[in-house]
VEXDREN-2710 file (C-alpha; in Angstrom, 1 decimal):
% VEXDREN-2710
k/r/px/py/pz
1/UNK/-0.1/0.1/0.2
2/UNK/2.8/2.1/0.8
3/UNK/4.2/1.9/-2.5
4/UNK/1.0/2.7/-4.3
5/UNK/1.2/5.9/-2.2
6/UNK/4.4/7.0/-3.2
7/UNK/3.6/6.1/-6.8
8/UNK/0.7/8.6/-6.5
9/UNK/2.4/11.4/-4.9
10/UNK/5.3/11.0/-7.5
11/UNK/2.6/11.3/-10.2
12/UNK/1.0/14.3/-8.5
13/UNK/4.4/16.0/-8.3
14/UNK/5.2/15.2/-11.9
15/UNK/2.0/17.0/-12.7
16/UNK/2.5/20.0/-10.6
17/UNK/5.9/20.2/-11.7
18/UNK/4.8/20.1/-15.8
19/UNK/1.9/22.4/-15.2
20/UNK/1.3/25.9/-16.8
21/UNK/0.6/28.6/-14.3
22/UNK/-3.2/28.1/-15.4
23/UNK/-3.0/24.5/-14.8
24/UNK/-1.8/25.1/-11.4
25/UNK/-4.8/27.5/-10.7
26/UNK/-7.2/25.0/-11.8
27/UNK/-5.5/22.2/-9.5
28/UNK/-6.0/24.5/-6.6
29/UNK/-9.7/25.1/-7.0
30/UNK/-10.0/21.3/-7.8
31/UNK/-8.2/20.5/-4.3
32/UNK/-9.8/23.2/-2.4
33/UNK/-13.4/21.8/-3.5
34/UNK/-12.5/18.1/-2.9
35/UNK/-11.0/19.3/0.9
36/UNK/-14.7/21.1/1.3
37/UNK/-16.7/18.1/-0.1
38/UNK/-14.7/15.8/2.4
39/UNK/-14.8/18.5/5.3
40/UNK/-18.4/18.6/4.9
41/UNK/-19.0/15.2/4.7
42/UNK/-16.8/14.3/8.1
43/UNK/-18.8/17.3/9.7
44/UNK/-22.0/15.6/8.9
45/UNK/-20.7/12.5/10.5
46/UNK/-19.3/14.2/13.4
47/UNK/-15.9/13.5/12.8
48/UNK/-14.3/16.7/13.8
49/UNK/-10.7/15.7/13.8
50/UNK/-11.1/14.8/10.2
51/UNK/-13.4/17.6/9.2
52/UNK/-10.8/20.2/10.8
53/UNK/-7.9/18.5/8.6
54/UNK/-9.8/18.8/5.5
55/UNK/-11.1/22.6/6.2
56/UNK/-7.6/23.4/7.1
57/UNK/-6.0/22.1/4.0
58/UNK/-9.1/24.0/2.2
59/UNK/-7.8/27.3/3.8
60/UNK/-4.2/26.5/2.8
61/UNK/-5.3/26.4/-0.5
62/UNK/-7.1/29.7/-0.6
63/UNK/-4.4/31.1/1.2
64/UNK/-2.0/30.1/-1.7
65/UNK/-4.5/31.6/-4.5
66/UNK/-4.3/34.9/-2.3
67/UNK/-0.5/34.7/-2.5
68/UNK/-0.5/34.3/-6.2
69/UNK/-2.4/37.2/-7.0
70/UNK/-0.9/40.6/-8.6
71/UNK/-2.7/43.3/-7.0
72/UNK/-1.9/45.7/-9.6
73/UNK/-5.0/44.5/-11.4
74/UNK/-8.8/45.2/-10.7
75/UNK/-9.4/41.6/-11.3
76/UNK/-7.0/40.6/-8.8
77/UNK/-8.3/42.9/-6.2
78/UNK/-11.9/41.4/-7.0
79/UNK/-10.6/38.0/-6.8
80/UNK/-8.7/38.8/-3.4
81/UNK/-12.2/39.8/-1.8
82/UNK/-14.1/36.7/-2.7
83/UNK/-11.3/34.7/-1.4
84/UNK/-11.3/36.3/1.8
85/UNK/-14.8/35.8/2.0
86/UNK/-14.5/32.3/1.1
87/UNK/-11.5/31.9/3.9
88/UNK/-13.5/33.2/6.5
89/UNK/-16.7/30.8/5.8
90/UNK/-14.3/27.8/5.8
91/UNK/-12.9/29.0/9.4
92/UNK/-16.6/30.0/10.4
93/UNK/-17.6/26.4/9.4
94/UNK/-15.0/24.9/11.2
95/UNK/-15.3/26.8/14.0
96/UNK/-19.0/26.2/14.6
97/UNK/-18.7/22.4/13.2
98/UNK/-21.5/23.5/10.6
99/UNK/-21.7/21.8/7.6
100/UNK/-24.3/24.0/6.2
101/UNK/-21.7/26.6/5.5
102/UNK/-19.7/24.8/3.2
103/UNK/-22.2/24.2/0.0
104/UNK/-22.2/28.1/-1.0
105/UNK/-18.6/28.0/-0.6
106/UNK/-18.2/25.0/-2.6
107/UNK/-20.4/26.6/-5.4
108/UNK/-18.0/29.8/-5.6
109/UNK/-15.3/27.8/-6.0
110/UNK/-16.8/25.8/-8.5
111/UNK/-18.0/28.7/-10.5
112/UNK/-14.2/30.5/-10.3
113/UNK/-12.8/26.8/-11.4
114/UNK/-15.1/26.6/-14.3
115/UNK/-14.3/30.1/-15.1
116/UNK/-10.4/29.5/-15.2
117/UNK/-11.1/26.2/-17.2
118/UNK/-12.6/28.2/-19.8
119/UNK/-9.9/30.7/-19.9
120/UNK/-7.4/28.0/-20.2
121/UNK/-9.3/26.5/-23.0
122/UNK/-9.7/29.7/-25.1
123/UNK/-5.8/30.5/-24.3
124/UNK/-4.9/27.0/-25.7
125/UNK/-6.5/27.9/-29.0
126/UNK/-4.9/31.4/-29.3
127/UNK/-1.5/31.3/-31.6
128/UNK/1.2/33.3/-30.0
129/UNK/3.6/35.0/-32.4
130/UNK/6.9/36.2/-31.0
131/UNK/7.8/39.4/-32.9
132/UNK/11.0/40.1/-31.3
133/UNK/12.8/38.1/-33.8
134/UNK/13.6/40.7/-36.4
135/UNK/15.8/38.2/-38.8
136/UNK/13.3/37.4/-41.0
END
């Protein structure tokens, strides 16, 4: 079993190392949503230790998303407000042991994830030209 876990970790590490910045953002959203769902399930089962672990991981992911923002742009400042709200809601759900707080947070993060997936798809179809080479 340990060999499988180690292989899985190597696979994930490889995916992260090879990912584009946009793919990394989508991975963070996916991970956050997964941890929120697992935290919600654990809260519903009154498994507070497991819920705490999952919700703290979700909080860590949101902090990572915040740290990746370039606040020189309006969209980044808008995302910051959303991320701060999401973070507060996760903390509240964890502190109050209230699973009902989590579904709206999952909805927010899922909507943002889908927007990033769409941007990623559109970005892959755009042809980028490098006009810096003047030798032609």
